[in-house]
N, C-alpha and C positions, 0 to 999 in steps of 0.2 A: 107148429102143433095140429092145425085143420088138416091139410093135407095128410099127416102121418095118420093122423085118427081114421081118414077116409082110406089109405092101405090097408090099416089093419081090419078095420072092420068090414071092408069091400062095399062101401056104400055109393048112391050116385053122386057123380061128382069126380070121380078118379077119371083123369086122361090118361090114354096108353101110353103117354112118355112116363107117366107115374111108374111104372113096371122097372123102367132102368133105374130109377131113383130107390126105388125101393128094395133093388139088387145091391144098389150101392151103400143103403143104408144098414142092409144085413151083413155088408163085408166090413162095414166099419163097428158095429154091434159087438163083433167077436174079440177086436183088438181092444177096444173099450171096456168091455168085463175083464180082459187079462189084466189093464192096467189099473183096472179098480182092485183086482183081487192084489196085485203086486204092491199097490200103495198100502192096501190093509196089511198084509202082511210085515211090510217095512215099519209101518207104524206100532205092530207088536212086537218086533225086535228090538224098534226102539226104547219102547218101554219095558221092556227086561232089561236091555244093557242100563237104563237108570236105576233100576232094582236092585241090579248086582254093586251098582256103584253105592248106590244108598246102603247098601247091606256092605261092603267092605269099609263106608264111614264109620258104621254103627260098631262093626266089631273092633276094629282098632280103636274107638272111644272108649268102649267097655273093658276091652284088654289091656289099655294102658290106664285104667283106675279113674275112667270116667263113671258118672251117676247115672242109673236109669233114668232120671229125668232130665239128663242132658239129650238123650239119645231119642226118645219117645217123642218129642214133635216132629224129627224128621221120619221117624216111620208113620206117624199119621198122615204127614203130608204126603210121603209116597205111596202109601196106602190109597189114598183120594185119588192121586195122580192114574193109579195102576188102571182104575175103574173108571176112571173120570168122572167121577162122585160130585154131587152138589155140597156135600157134607163129609165129615168124617171125625173119627175120635177114639180114644182109647179107654174100658172100663178096668180099673183097678181093684183088687179085693181089698177089703178092709180087716183092720182086725177083728172085727165081728163079721164072722163068715156069711151072716143076713144079710151082707150089703155090700155093693160094689160104689165105688167113686168116678164119675166121668171125669178125665183130665184131658187136657191138652186139645179140645175142640176146634175144628176149621170149618170154615164154610158157612151153609145155610144154618141158622138158629145155634151158630158158637156160643152165644153169649146167653142164652136161656138154660143150657144145659152144664154150663163150666162148672166143674166141683160140685154138681148135683150127685145127690148120692139116688141108687135104684136098690130094690131088693133083689134075690137073686132067685126068688121063690117067683113063679108064676109072669116071668119076663125072659124074651130073648136073648138078652145079655147072660141072664143067670143060668139059662139052659146050656148056651154054648160054653160057659164058664164050667159047670158043674160035669157036662157030659162030655166034653172036649170035642164037640163036633161043629162043625160049620152049619151055620144055618139060614137059609134065602126066604125073603118075606116079597110078596107078590105086589104089596100095597099094606103099609103099618097102618093108616089111618082108619082104614075098613076093615081089615083083618078080624074075624071073630075070636082067635086065640089071644088077643090083647087085654088082659086085665087091668095090668098097671099102667097107667095113662101119663107120662110122663111130660115135659113143655113142648116135646117135638112131636108126637104122637098124631097131631091134628092136621099136620103139614109134609108129613113125610109119605112117601108113595114106597117104591121098591128100598129094598135094605138088604144087607147083609152083615151075618156075625161070624167073625171068625176067631177062636182059639190060639191064645200064642203059648203054644204046647201042648202036650199029651193030656191025656184022663188023668195021669198019676201026677203030671206038672203042668198048670196052667198057671201062667204068669199074670195074664189078662185077658182081655177080648177088644180086638179090633172091629170096629163097626162104623161101614159106609152106608149112605143113604142117599136116594135123590127125591126130589119135590114129589109132593103131590100130583099124581097122573105125569109123572116124568118116565123116562125112558126105563125099559128093564135092563140089568145090567147084563151084559155080553157075558156068555158060558167062558170063551177064553179067557177073559180079563179076569172072571172070579178064581178061574184055576190060578193063574197068574199070581192072583191077590193069595190064594192059598200057600203056594209055594213060596211065597215072600214072608207070611206069617211064619211058616215053619221054620227057614232059615233064620229068622229072628228070633225063634225062641231056642235055637240051638246057640245062637251066640249068647242069650241072656243066660242059658244053662251054664253056658262055659266061664263067663264071666261069676257065676254062685261060684263053680267050681274054683276060678281061682281066689274070690274071697276065701273059701274056706279053708284053703292051702295056705294063704296068706295066715289065715287067725291061729291055723296049727303050728306054722312057724312060729307066729309071734308065742304062742304058750310055752313052744318047747325050749325058745331061747328066756323066757322068763324063768322057767323051770330050770335052766341051766346057771343063770345067775344065782338064783336063789340058792340050789346048792353049793356054788361057789361060795358065797356068804355065809352058809353055814357052817361048812368046815373051816373059813379063816376063822370064825367067832369059836369054834369049837377049839382050835389050836393056841388060840390067845388065850383064851380063858384057863385051859390045861398049863399053859407056860407060867402065866399069873398062879396059878395054883403051887406049881412046883416053885 
């Protein structure tokens, strides 16, 4: 490290032979940079592949009759893996629209926020839910916009809140976070998280449509049976009367 510092700064102590070594160093830096870049793209591709596998599992489970509570832990786990976050969870709307409940937390402070209720007003979770837009925070613990201080606020640094769905139909909010003074989330990873959340939302929408179609078919079947019973009863009453 010391000779390299001398070469870079041109300070005394640099010998004539160092020029050759410096040229060799520069010759190595280029390939090393390419290797690092390739490794980074390989890791991005690997995360995308895992996201697609998780999405396939979620879709299969939902369309085969699985419940939302069965697939959400997998969704949260994959969301955390995509951005390499210290923690992650999902917030689901309550019957009372003024609150959401935190479900399936993982990682940092998970026990603190499990099943915790948060207001939709004056919270980032609520804003993401109500406006259907992703919100990224640099340092949650010191952000001046934070009015509701839940159990994790004081230990969370960077955070991202991603709605599951569009403004007209948001099913919940995925949020990932790092510890206080932790690294910011990579923009490519956040874009991948947004894409993953959008695909999960489509799967949830398809599952809801399937459930609606099943209910309609059930009601139609019940109506047919009632109609058949009605006709039989009327015929027997008429026959009895005759």
